[in-house]
C-alpha positions in Angstrom: 3.5 -145.6 -94.3 5.0 -142.8 -95.5 6.5 -141.9 -99.1 9.4 -139.9 -97.4 9.9 -141.7 -94.0 13.0 -140.3 -93.3 11.9 -136.6 -93.1 7.8 -137.2 -91.9 8.4 -139.7 -88.7 10.0 -137.8 -85.3 13.2 -138.5 -84.9 12.8 -138.6 -81.2 13.1 -141.9 -79.2 9.8 -144.3 -78.8 9.5 -143.9 -75.1 9.5 -140.2 -75.3 7.1 -140.1 -77.9 5.2 -142.4 -76.0 5.3 -140.6 -72.6 4.1 -137.2 -74.7 1.1 -139.3 -76.3 0.2 -140.2 -72.3 0.0 -136.1 -71.8 -2.1 -135.4 -75.1 -3.8 -138.1 -76.0 -2.2 -138.5 -79.0 -0.3 -141.9 -79.6 -0.1 -141.8 -83.9 4.1 -139.9 -83.8 4.6 -143.3 -81.3 2.6 -145.8 -83.2 4.6 -144.5 -86.8 7.7 -144.6 -85.2 7.2 -148.2 -84.0 5.8 -149.4 -87.3 8.5 -147.5 -88.9 11.6 -149.2 -86.1 9.7 -152.9 -86.5 10.2 -152.7 -90.2 14.1 -152.5 -89.6 14.4 -154.8 -87.1 12.8 -158.1 -87.5 15.0 -159.6 -84.9 12.9 -157.8 -82.6 9.3 -158.6 -83.9 7.7 -159.8 -80.9 8.6 -156.8 -78.9 6.9 -154.7 -81.1 4.4 -156.2 -81.8 3.3 -155.7 -78.4 4.5 -152.2 -78.0 2.1 -151.1 -80.9 -0.9 -153.2 -79.6 -0.5 -151.4 -76.4 -0.5 -148.2 -77.9 -3.5 -149.3 -79.9 -4.8 -150.0 -76.6 -4.2 -146.5 -75.2 -5.5 -144.8 -78.1 -8.3 -146.8 -78.1 -9.0 -145.7 -74.7 -8.3 -142.0 -75.1 -10.8 -142.0 -78.2 -13.3 -144.0 -75.9 -13.6 -141.3 -73.4 -13.6 -138.5 -76.2 -16.3 -140.0 -77.6 -18.4 -140.3 -74.8 -17.6 -136.4 -73.9 -18.8 -135.3 -77.5 -21.8 -137.8 -77.6 -23.2 -135.9 -74.2 -22.6 -132.4 -75.9 -25.0 -134.1 -79.5 -21.4 -133.6 -81.5 -23.0 -136.8 -83.5 -21.0 -136.5 -86.3 -17.4 -136.0 -83.9 -18.5 -138.8 -82.4 -19.1 -141.0 -85.1 -15.9 -140.5 -86.6 -14.0 -141.4 -83.0 -16.0 -144.4 -83.7 -14.2 -145.4 -87.1 -11.2 -144.3 -85.9 -11.7 -146.5 -82.5 -12.7 -149.0 -85.2 -9.2 -148.6 -86.9 -7.3 -149.4 -83.7 -8.7 -152.1 -83.2 -8.3 -153.6 -86.8 -4.8 -152.7 -85.9 -4.3 -154.4 -82.9 -5.7 -157.6 -84.4 -3.4 -157.4 -87.5 -0.4 -155.9 -86.5 2.1 -158.8 -88.0 0.4 -158.2 -91.0 1.2 -154.4 -90.8 4.4 -155.1 -90.0 4.9 -156.9 -92.8 3.7 -154.8 -95.6 5.9 -151.9 -94.0 8.7 -153.9 -93.8 8.3 -154.3 -97.7 7.3 -150.8 -98.1 9.7 -148.9 -95.8 12.5 -151.0 -97.2 12.2 -150.4 -100.4 12.4 -146.4 -99.5 15.2 -146.5 -98.0 17.4 -148.5 -100.7 15.5 -145.7 -103.2 16.9 -143.3 -100.5 20.6 -144.8 -100.3 20.5 -144.6 -104.1 19.4 -141.3 -104.4 22.0 -140.1 -102.2 24.9 -141.8 -103.5 23.8 -140.7 -106.6 24.0 -136.7 -105.5 27.3 -137.4 -103.9 28.2 -138.4 -107.3 27.5 -135.9 -108.7 29.0 -133.6 -106.8 32.1 -135.4 -107.3 32.0 -134.8 -110.9 31.3 -131.1 -110.5 34.3 -130.9 -108.0 36.1 -132.6 -110.7 35.2 -130.2 -113.4 36.1 -126.6 -110.9 39.3 -128.6 -110.5 39.8 -129.3 -114.2 38.7 -125.0 -115.2 41.1 -124.1 -112.4 43.9 -126.3 -113.4 43.2 -125.0 -116.8 43.5 -121.1 -115.8 46.4 -121.4 -113.6 48.7 -122.8 -116.6 46.7 -120.3 -118.8 48.5 -117.4 -116.3 51.5 -119.7 -116.4 51.9 -119.2 -120.1 51.2 -115.5 -120.2 53.8 -115.0 -117.7 56.5 -117.1 -119.3 55.3 -115.6 -122.6 56.4 -112.0 -120.7 59.4 -113.5 -119.3 60.6 -114.3 -122.4 60.5 -110.6 -124.2 63.5 -109.6 -121.6 65.6 -112.7 -122.8 68.7 -113.2 -125.0 68.4 -115.2 -128.2 69.5 -118.2 -126.4 67.3 -118.0 -124.0 64.1 -117.6 -125.6 64.9 -120.8 -127.9 65.6 -122.6 -124.8 62.3 -121.0 -123.0 60.3 -121.5 -126.5 61.2 -125.7 -126.0 60.6 -125.5 -122.0 57.0 -124.0 -123.6 56.5 -126.6 -126.2 57.3 -129.0 -123.3 54.7 -127.4 -121.1 52.2 -127.0 -123.4 52.1 -131.1 -124.4 51.7 -131.4 -120.9 49.0 -129.3 -120.1 47.4 -131.4 -123.4 48.4 -134.6 -122.1 46.6 -133.4 -118.4 43.6 -132.2 -120.5 42.6 -135.1 -122.4 43.4 -137.4 -119.1 40.8 -135.4 -117.4 38.5 -136.2 -120.3 39.3 -139.4 -120.0 38.2 -139.7 -116.4 35.3 -137.6 -117.0 33.8 -140.0 -119.8 34.5 -143.0 -117.6 32.9 -141.3 -114.7 29.3 -141.1 -117.1 30.0 -144.8 -118.0 30.2 -145.9 -114.3 26.8 -143.5 -113.8 25.3 -145.1 -116.6 25.9 -148.6 -115.6 25.3 -148.0 -111.8 21.9 -146.5 -113.0 21.2 -149.2 -114.9 22.3 -151.6 -111.9 19.9 -150.0 -110.0 16.6 -149.9 -111.9 17.2 -153.7 -112.6 17.6 -153.9 -108.3 14.5 -151.7 -108.3 12.6 -154.3 -110.7 13.6 -157.3 -109.3 12.5 -156.2 -106.1 9.3 -154.9 -107.6 8.7 -158.7 -109.2 9.2 -160.2 -106.0 6.8 -158.3 -104.1 4.0 -159.0 -106.5 5.0 -162.9 -106.5 5.0 -162.4 -103.1 
């Protein structure tokens, strides 16, 4: 089983991996794929048990042929290694259902954790995007203040008075928007903390359940 199954297990269809195994004699990618799919499809478990057992049988046949060949060549270490691997395949064929049960718990947990990581990264990107938008807004507001200040130099006394009043209103609105963004940022941080605690609690609960089972 793989710590990072989505990266380690082939994206090819199981039928294609099996065909490739027929040509190369290496059915390991097909077996890994079958176990992973079986873990995700409990309703099709019986079918996958037969598929995995069939792949194990094909693997044993290929290894026995290779073992016979290397024995004739006097490669005793290689023959011993193949003998051990053949026994492993026989064990897998006999205990396929148990292997799928273990894989289901392991891979389901890994996929849950992967989903949590993806969502966490997405939330992080959203926060960064909001921060960039906030900085952009502040820069635009600053540029607007500078432009209005420049315009006031060319205004008459009454116009300047009205322009200053308008500037105060704009500054107040800008301050309120900045404070609102700050509150949104704090709320996002609180939600992230809360979500992290819930995810952690979920992982601990699943870990406890696995120990009890």
